[in-house]
C-alpha positions as CSV (number, residue, x, y, z in Angstrom):
1,M,-9.6,-18.0,11.5
2,V,-6.1,-17.5,10.1
3,H,-3.2,-18.1,12.5
4,L,-0.4,-16.1,11.0
5,N,2.1,-17.0,13.7
6,D,2.2,-20.5,12.1
7,L,3.3,-19.1,8.7
8,T,6.5,-18.2,7.1
9,V,6.3,-15.1,4.9
10,T,9.0,-13.8,2.6
11,V,9.0,-10.3,1.2
12,I,11.2,-10.0,-1.9
13,G,12.0,-6.3,-2.2
14,A,11.5,-4.6,1.1
15,G,11.9,-1.0,-0.1
16,N,9.5,1.8,0.4
17,M,6.3,-0.1,-0.3
18,G,7.6,-3.6,0.3
19,G,9.0,-2.4,3.6
20,A,5.7,-0.8,4.6
21,V,3.8,-4.0,3.8
22,A,6.4,-6.0,5.8
23,R,5.6,-3.8,8.8
24,A,1.9,-4.4,8.3
25,I,2.5,-8.2,8.1
26,R,4.6,-8.1,11.3
27,K,1.8,-6.2,13.0
28,A,-0.7,-8.7,11.8
29,G,1.0,-11.4,13.9
30,V,3.7,-13.1,11.8
31,D,6.6,-14.0,14.1
32,A,9.8,-11.9,13.6
33,E,11.9,-15.0,12.8
34,R,9.3,-16.1,10.2
35,L,9.0,-12.8,8.4
36,V,11.9,-13.0,6.0
37,L,13.1,-10.1,4.0
38,L,15.2,-10.2,0.9
39,N,16.6,-7.2,-1.0
40,S,19.2,-7.1,-3.8
41,S,22.1,-6.7,-1.4
42,E,22.9,-8.2,2.0
43,E,23.5,-4.7,3.4
44,S,20.1,-3.3,2.5
45,T,18.4,-6.5,3.6
46,T,20.1,-6.4,7.0
47,K,19.2,-2.7,7.4
48,A,15.5,-3.4,6.5
49,A,15.3,-6.4,8.7
50,R,16.6,-4.6,11.8
51,G,14.4,-1.6,11.2
52,I,11.2,-3.6,10.8
53,G,12.0,-6.4,13.3
54,A,12.2,-9.3,10.9
55,A,14.7,-11.8,9.7
56,S,17.3,-11.3,6.9
57,A,17.3,-14.0,4.3
58,F,21.1,-13.7,4.1
59,E,21.5,-14.4,7.8
60,K,18.8,-17.1,7.8
61,Y,19.9,-19.1,4.8
62,G,23.4,-17.8,3.9
63,S,24.3,-16.2,0.6
64,D,24.8,-19.3,-1.5
65,A,21.1,-20.3,-2.0
66,T,19.3,-17.3,-0.4
67,L,16.4,-16.8,-2.9
68,A,15.7,-20.5,-3.5
69,S,15.8,-21.4,0.2
70,A,13.6,-18.5,1.2
71,V,11.0,-19.2,-1.4
72,A,10.9,-22.9,-0.8
73,E,10.1,-22.5,2.9
74,S,7.5,-19.8,2.4
75,H,3.7,-20.1,2.8
76,V,3.3,-16.6,1.5
77,I,5.6,-14.8,-1.0
78,V,5.2,-11.0,-1.3
79,L,6.6,-9.5,-4.6
80,G,7.8,-6.0,-3.6
81,F,10.5,-5.4,-6.2
82,K,10.2,-3.0,-9.2
83,P,7.7,-4.2,-11.8
84,Y,10.3,-4.1,-14.6
85,H,12.2,-6.8,-12.7
86,L,9.4,-9.3,-13.0
87,Q,10.7,-10.9,-16.2
88,A,14.1,-11.5,-14.7
89,M,13.0,-12.5,-11.2
90,A,10.1,-14.8,-12.0
91,P,12.2,-17.7,-13.5
92,K,14.4,-17.6,-10.3
93,I,11.4,-17.7,-8.0
94,A,8.9,-20.0,-9.8
95,P,10.7,-23.3,-9.6
96,H,10.8,-23.1,-5.8
97,V,7.3,-22.0,-4.9
98,Q,5.4,-24.5,-2.8
99,E,2.2,-25.8,-4.5
100,G,0.0,-24.2,-1.9
101,A,1.9,-21.0,-1.3
102,L,0.1,-17.7,-1.8
103,I,1.8,-15.1,-4.0
104,V,0.9,-11.6,-3.2
105,S,2.0,-9.1,-5.8
106,L,2.5,-5.4,-5.2
107,L,3.7,-4.8,-8.7
108,A,1.9,-2.0,-10.5
109,G,1.2,-2.8,-14.1
110,A,1.5,-6.6,-13.7
111,S,-1.9,-8.2,-14.3
112,L,-3.1,-11.4,-12.8
113,D,-2.8,-13.1,-16.2
114,T,0.8,-11.8,-16.5
115,L,1.6,-13.1,-13.0
116,S,0.0,-16.5,-13.7
117,E,2.1,-16.8,-16.9
118,A,5.2,-15.7,-15.1
119,F,4.7,-18.3,-12.4
120,N,3.8,-21.3,-14.6
121,G,0.1,-21.2,-14.0
122,H,0.3,-20.9,-10.2
123,T,-3.3,-20.3,-9.0
124,A,-2.9,-18.9,-5.5
125,L,-2.4,-15.3,-6.7
126,V,-3.6,-12.0,-5.2
127,R,-2.7,-8.5,-6.4
128,A,-2.5,-5.9,-3.6
129,M,-2.5,-2.2,-4.2
130,P,-1.7,-0.5,-0.8
131,N,-0.8,3.1,-0.1
132,T,2.1,4.2,2.0
133,P,0.2,5.1,5.2
134,I,0.0,1.4,5.8
135,A,3.5,1.8,7.3
136,V,1.9,3.6,10.3
137,G,-1.2,1.4,10.5
138,K,-3.5,3.8,8.7
139,G,-3.4,2.6,5.1
140,V,-5.8,1.4,2.5
141,V,-5.3,-1.6,0.3
142,G,-7.2,-2.9,-2.6
143,L,-7.1,-6.7,-3.0
144,M,-7.6,-8.4,-6.3
145,P,-7.6,-12.2,-6.1
146,G,-7.2,-14.5,-9.1
147,E,-10.3,-16.4,-10.3
148,Q,-8.9,-19.7,-9.1
149,T,-7.7,-18.3,-5.7
150,S,-9.6,-20.1,-3.0
151,E,-11.6,-18.4,-0.2
152,S,-9.1,-19.5,2.4
153,E,-6.3,-17.9,0.3
154,R,-8.3,-14.7,0.0
155,E,-8.9,-14.7,3.8
156,L,-5.2,-15.1,4.3
157,A,-4.4,-12.2,2.1
158,R,-6.9,-10.0,4.0
159,A,-5.5,-11.1,7.3
160,L,-2.0,-9.9,6.3
161,F,-3.3,-6.3,6.0
162,T,-6.3,-5.8,8.3
163,Q,-4.3,-4.6,11.3
164,S,-2.8,-1.8,9.3
165,A,-5.2,-0.9,6.6
166,T,-8.8,-0.6,5.4
167,V,-9.0,-3.6,3.1
168,V,-11.3,-3.3,0.0
169,D,-11.9,-6.3,-2.3
170,I,-12.1,-5.0,-5.9
171,P,-12.3,-6.5,-9.4
172,E,-9.1,-6.2,-11.2
173,H,-10.4,-4.0,-14.0
174,Q,-10.9,-1.3,-11.3
175,V,-7.2,-1.3,-10.2
176,H,-6.4,1.9,-12.1
177,G,-9.2,3.7,-10.2
178,V,-7.8,2.5,-6.9
179,I,-4.5,4.0,-7.8
180,G,-6.2,7.4,-8.5
181,A,-8.4,7.3,-5.4
182,A,-6.0,5.7,-2.9
183,G,-2.6,4.6,-4.2
184,S,-1.4,8.0,-5.3
185,A,-3.8,9.9,-3.0
186,P,-1.4,10.4,0.0
187,A,0.6,12.7,-2.2
188,Y,-2.4,14.8,-2.9
189,F,-3.0,15.4,0.8
190,F,0.7,16.0,1.4
191,L,0.6,18.7,-1.3
192,I,-2.5,20.3,0.2
193,A,-0.9,20.3,3.6
194,E,2.2,21.8,2.2
195,A,0.2,24.6,0.5
196,M,-1.7,25.3,3.7
197,I,1.4,25.4,5.9
198,D,3.1,27.8,3.5
199,E,0.1,30.1,3.7
200,A,-0.1,29.9,7.5
201,V,3.6,30.9,7.6
202,A,2.8,33.8,5.3
203,Q,0.2,34.9,7.8
204,G,2.7,35.1,10.5
205,F,3.0,31.7,12.2
206,T,6.3,29.8,12.6
207,R,6.6,26.8,10.4
208,A,6.4,24.5,13.4
209,V,3.2,26.1,14.7
210,A,1.7,26.1,11.2
211,T,2.5,22.4,10.8
212,D,0.9,21.6,14.1
213,L,-2.2,23.6,13.1
214,V,-2.6,22.1,9.6
215,V,-1.6,18.5,10.2
216,G,-3.5,18.2,13.5
217,T,-6.6,19.5,11.7
218,M,-6.2,17.0,8.8
219,V,-5.8,14.1,11.2
220,G,-8.9,15.2,13.2
221,S,-11.0,15.8,10.1
222,A,-10.2,12.4,8.6
223,S,-10.9,10.8,12.0
224,V,-14.4,12.4,12.1
225,L,-15.2,10.8,8.7
226,H,-13.6,7.5,9.5
227,E,-15.0,7.0,13.0
228,T,-18.5,8.4,12.6
229,G,-19.2,7.3,9.0
230,E,-20.6,10.7,8.4
231,A,-20.8,11.8,4.7
232,P,-18.2,14.5,3.8
233,T,-20.9,16.9,2.6
234,S,-22.9,16.8,5.9
235,A,-19.7,17.1,7.9
236,R,-18.7,20.2,5.9
237,Y,-22.2,21.7,6.3
238,A,-21.8,21.3,10.1
239,V,-18.9,23.7,10.2
240,T,-20.0,26.1,7.5
241,S,-22.1,29.0,8.9
242,P,-24.0,31.1,6.2
243,G,-21.9,34.1,5.3
244,G,-19.1,33.1,7.7
245,A,-15.4,32.7,7.3
246,T,-15.6,29.0,6.3
247,A,-18.3,29.7,3.8
248,Q,-16.2,32.4,2.1
249,A,-13.2,30.0,2.1
250,I,-15.2,27.3,0.5
251,A,-16.5,29.7,-2.1
252,A,-13.0,30.8,-3.0
253,L,-11.9,27.2,-3.4
254,E,-14.9,26.3,-5.5
255,E,-14.2,29.4,-7.7
256,G,-10.6,28.2,-8.1
257,G,-12.0,24.8,-9.4
258,I,-10.9,22.5,-6.6
259,R,-13.3,19.7,-7.6
260,A,-12.2,19.8,-11.2
261,L,-8.5,19.8,-10.2
262,M,-8.9,16.9,-7.9
263,A,-10.8,14.9,-10.6
264,R,-8.1,15.8,-13.1
265,G,-5.4,14.5,-10.8
266,M,-7.2,11.3,-10.1
267,R,-7.8,10.6,-13.8
268,A,-4.2,11.4,-14.6
269,A,-3.0,8.8,-12.1
270,A,-5.5,6.2,-13.3
271,Q,-4.6,6.8,-17.0
272,T,-0.9,6.5,-16.3
273,S,-1.5,3.2,-14.5
274,R,-3.5,2.0,-17.4
275,K,-0.7,2.8,-19.8
276,M,1.8,1.0,-17.6
277,E,-0.3,-2.2,-17.9
278,E,-0.6,-1.9,-21.6
279,R,3.2,-1.9,-22.2
């Protein structure tokens, strides 16, 4: 069993995704004083630390040797900065990484081979591809450990996320599919919700009531699938009476090509991710 309250975890780049992951790590059981955040400025670091309930590297170590000190004391280092900063950041981080420290990368487009090279052959590496609902404890994360990452290190990576996400172990070559099916997917659902709310307003509801109707239904419908394990097809059949209003709505959506559109969107996300990694 992994005891996270015994570990020091540093998140370098606690922005939108890094901050969401920091919240998940805090929820997993890492002590507030041992969850250390480090952004590019002291101001943004302090703001993130206060919002999440974590420690600021600037306050903990001072501004003179902030990055080096934070990395040197960490059992886990989470890379949450922008992928294009890897080339500049890795030489500043690598010399201070403990031999047994786990590096968890959130960097889209940075392969395990790229990370290993950037961190001088460090073997305890895991790529993590979370989506933003992890910030509210309802996310999904795909974990891709390196070939030389030990089982205990893999277990540690899973433990960081399990309180806030459905954790799926995947081979690295499927990372682009994860982006299409989960990483980018919250935006698909937000777009669908937006369209449904707009139509409900057009039918006479206030925007507040329309939002309650649509969002509440989306939450409930997702809960049915998540909590019962029922297949989407059978769940849909259960609420679709022959010739009824729901059947007509489904027919209209199918006529509009909803399946093909969703597939095109997912493929576009995956293809863009693939191009990022090829650069």
